[in-house]
N, C-alpha and C positions, 0 to 999 in steps of 0.2 A: 784384401777383399774388394776394396773400392775399384781397383783396376779391372778385376774380373767382371764386376757388375757393370761398369762403364762399357767394357768391350761388348758384352752381350746386348746392352741397350743400343749401342751403335749398330750391331748386327740386325736387331729388330727394326730399327729405323730404316735401314737399307731394305729390309724385307718389306716393310710397309710401302716404300716407294715403288719397289718392283711389282708387288701385288696390285697396288692401285693403278699402276700403268697397264697391267694386264686387264684389270676391270674396265678401265676407260676404253681401251681398244676393243674389248669384247662388246661393250655397249654400243660402240660405233658401227659394228658390223651389221649390215642390213640383210635380212633373210632374202634368199633368192626365190623368185617365182617367175613363171613365164606362161604364155598362152598354151593350153593343152591342145588347141586345135592345130598348132604348127609343130610338126615333128621333123627336126633337121635330119637329113639323110646321112648321118655319120655311121660308118660301119665299125662296130666294136668287136674286139676279141677279149672275152672275159677269161682270165687265167686263174685257175684254182689249184695251187700246189697242195698235195694231200699225201699224208703218210699215216697209215693205219687209222683211217677215219670211217670205217664201214658203218659205224653207228650214227654218224652225223651227216655223211656226204649226200645221202638221198634227199633229206629235207633241205639242205643247202641248195642243191641243184634244182629242185622243184621250185624254190623261191626265185632263183636266177632265171630259170626258163619260162616262168609265168610272168614275163614283163609286159607292161603296157607300151611295148615297143615292137616294131615289125620284126618277126622272126628272121626275115631275109636280111636284116641289117645288123645281126650279131651272131657270133658263134661262141661256144663255150669249150674251153680246153681244160681238162683235168690232167695235171702233170703228176703222175703217181710216183712218189719218191720212195722206191724200194719197199712198198708196203708188204707186210707179211700176213695181213688179214685179207678179207674179201672186198677191199675198197675197189679194186679193178672190176670185180664181178658185178658190184652194184652199178657202176658206171656203164658197163657193157649192157646190162639189162635195160637201163634207161635209154640207151642209144636206139633201141628198137622203136621207141616212141618219139624221140626227138632227133631229127637228122642233123641239126646244128650243134650237136654235142659230140665232142671228140675226146679220145683218150691217148695220152702219151705215157709210156712207161720207161723210167730211167733204167730199170733193170735190163730192158732189151736194147736201149740205145747206148748205155754205158755199163755193160756187164762187169760187175766186180770192181769198178773204179772207186778208189778212195778219195773223198773230197772233204774239205772243211766246211763248205757251205753248200749243202745239198739243195736247199731251198732256192738259192740264187741260180744254181745250175738248172733246176727244174723250170723256173720262170724263163731263163735265157733260152733254153731249147724250145719252149712253147712259143716264145716271141719269134724265133727263127721260122717257125712253121705257121705263124699267125697270118690270117688274111686281112685283118682289120688295120685301118690306119691309126686307130687308137687302142691302146691296151688298158684294160681295167682289171685290177686284181682284188681278190677277196680270199678269205680262208675257208677251209672245208667245214668248219664248225660254225659258220656264220649264216644269218638269215637276212635277206635284203627285201626292201619294199617293192611293190609293183611298179613304182615310178622311178626306180633307181637309175636305170639307163636313160630314161627320158629326161631326167633332171641333168645328168651329165651332158647329154646332147644339147639341151637348151642352154646350159651354162657355157659350154665350149663355143657354141654358135654366136653367143652374145658377148664374148670376151676374146682377148688375145692369148688365152691360156695355152701353154704347152704341157703343163703339169698341174693336176688338180688333186688336192687332198680333201677328204670329206669325213664327216663325223662317224664315230664308232661308239657303241654303248654296250655295257655289260648288262645282262639280264639277271635281276636279283632273284636268287633261289631261296632266300629267307634265312640262310645260315649266317653266323657271325662273320666267317671268313668271306662270304659272298658280299655282305653289306660293306665290309671294309674295302674290298676290291672295287665295288661299284663307285664308292665315294672317291677313292684314290684315282681311279681311271677317269672318272668324270672331271676331276680337277685337271688332269693332263690334257684331256680333250678341250677343255675350256682355254687352257694356255695355248694349245695348238691353234684353235680358231682365232684367238686374239693376235698371237704373234705372227702367224702366216699372213693374215689379212693386213697386218701392218708392215710386213716385210722385215720383221725383227729376228725371227728364228726360221730355220728349215726343219720343221717338225711335221710328222705325219704318222699314219699307221697303215701297214700293208693290207689290212682287212678292207680298206676302202680308198682306193687310189685310181686315178686315170692319168695316162701320159701318152704323148704323141710317139708313135713307134719310130718315126724318122728321127726325132730328137733323141730318143733312147740310143739309137745306133750312132748318131752324130757325136754324142759324148762318150762313146765307147762302151755303152752298157754298163756292166758290172766290172769292167776291167779296172784293176787297181784296188778294188774292194772285194774281189771274189775270194780272197783268202781269209776273210773275216766271216765268222759263222753267222752273225746277225747283220742287220743293216740293209736288207733288200729294199727298204722303204726310205728311211731318213738319209742314209749315205748316198743313195741314188738321187734323192731329191736335191741334195746339196750340189752334186755334180751338175745337175741341170740348172739349178739356181745360179751358179757361177757364170753361166753363159747367158741365161735368160732371166735376169733379176726381176724384171717387171712382168714376167709372164708365168709366175708360179702363184697359184691362188688357192683359196679355201672355199669350198662349196657349202655355204651356210644355209641349210634347209632341213627341217624336220623330216621331210620325205626322203632325204638322202641318208638318213641314219642307218647304219648297218648294225645289227645286233649279234652279239656272241655271248657265250657263257664264260663266267669266271672259272678259275681253277677250283677244284673241289676241296683241296686240302692246303694247309699252310705250306707244306713241303713243295707242292706243285707251284704255288704262288711264288715262293722265294726263288725257285729254279727259273721261273719265267722272268722275274725281275732281274736276277743275276744275268740272264741272257740279254735282256735289254741294256743293262748297265755295262755289259762287256764291250759295247761299241763306243762308250762315252769318250775315251781318249783317242778314238779313230776319227773324230770329227775335225775337219779343216775349218769349220765354222767356229771361230774363237769366241763368239758371243755365247754360243751354247755351252762351250767348255767353261767359260767364266761363270755363267749362271749356275751350272751344275756344281762347280767347285764351291761357290758361295752357299748354295743350299746344303751341301754336305757339311760345310764348316758350321753353319747355323745349327743344324741338327746335332752335330758332334758336341757343340757347346752345351746342349741340353743334357746329353749323356754324361759329360764330364763334370758338370756343375755340382751334382750331388756329392762327388768325392771331396769337394771343398768343405763338406760338413764335418770332416775329420778335424778341421781347424776352426771352422766358424759355425756355431750351433744354429744360428738363425738363417742359414742359407736356404733352408727348405721353403721359407716364405717367399724369398726371391724367385726360387725355381717355379713355384706355383703361379706367381704373378706373371712370370715370363711365358709360361705355358698358356695362361689365359690370354695374354696379349697376342701371342702367335695365333691362337684359335680365332680371336675376333678379326684379326687382320685377314686371315684366309677365308673366314665365313663371308666377309663382305664381297669377296670375289666369287665365292661359290653360289651365292643366292641367284644371280642372273644366269649362271651356267646351269644350275639345277632347274630353273624355270624353262630354259630352252629344251632340256631333255625330259621335262615333265617328271622330275624326280624330287620335288621340293620336300616330300615327307622324309627322305633319307637324311636331310640335314640335321634332324634331331639327334642322330647318332654321331655327328661330326666331332663334337667335343670329346666324346668317349674314345674316339679312334686316334686322338693325338699321340698318346704314348706309343701305340703300336706303329703308327706312321714314322715316328722318330726312330724307333728301333730298327724297323725294316730298311729304312733309308741308309742307315749306317752299315748294316750287315750286307745288303745287296750291293751297295756301292763298293765296299771293300772286296767282297768276293768276286764282283764283276771285273775288278782290276787284277786281283792276285790269286783268285781261286779257279775252280772249274765247276761245271754244272752238267746235269743230265737232261737231255731234251729229246723227246720222241724215241726213247730207248738208246740214245747215243750219248756218250760222254764227250763233252767239248771243253777244251782248255782255253 
């Protein structure tokens, strides 16, 4: 038993070092701000891939189109991914009011074509037709702030950025599964802000990205990763990072937060995380692979430790102590992150969520590598 206990203590010590590093880097990041009187004349093409989003797409588009940014300096392209509902109809109706809103339909451009990554193809076709020098992406179920594009423009004009990741936040609907996702996703966003600002990881979320169109074409776009169902964000980010290491940044600003809704059910949540995990072994960034493998091993040890109770009766006390230690280590990081997202009250739920977080990490990680999942009505292997 001494070997098992020592091994887990060493894992927790390494976890402490990792989380304290993230915390230190996060606290070092300075919030971005600039003069609202100066609007840099950067032309953006906002691309929104959408599949069967008739219930969400209107509110999303209204938030994007109501920007404190000149309408003549941005266009919005909805790339309709073979929707079988009225997504296209909703967009067409809004086009009567907004001349800078456009619609592309994969069904008309690629009739009946079978793909493994429809979302990447939707974005790629939209970029080919884009007028903007900068591409901004979000999702059809997201809401953006009025200063979203203005902040991107200000940040780009004051930096040497060619790729900009920005924060995303889940809207808490009050259910237990919602609370869990809000906390889990907030931790991921905190790590993203910390590690990207430090140049340690290539992490981002496609719901809130901006990148230079010329650079996208220069690195070959999605070529080489277009056969992977997921990864239109992080895998692309790494391709650009390889060539422009010092020009990949994180826009750290409350006004740049994009809001979206969590999955309504545990099944939907697990499917989403399996989809995210499915690209884990596709990263060329060995630092991310090493961290993901370490986190998986740490959580796996918590799952396997109770089985030692067959031989050692007092193992449960060690298990509870290790869970408590893991919780404290992660809470220290979560406090400043929750403060940035103005979600400090959610932290009261954090200790309760630990067993669920450990379990889902093991399940999603395993199925992401060896299983398959259903997403947007499609089964993906």
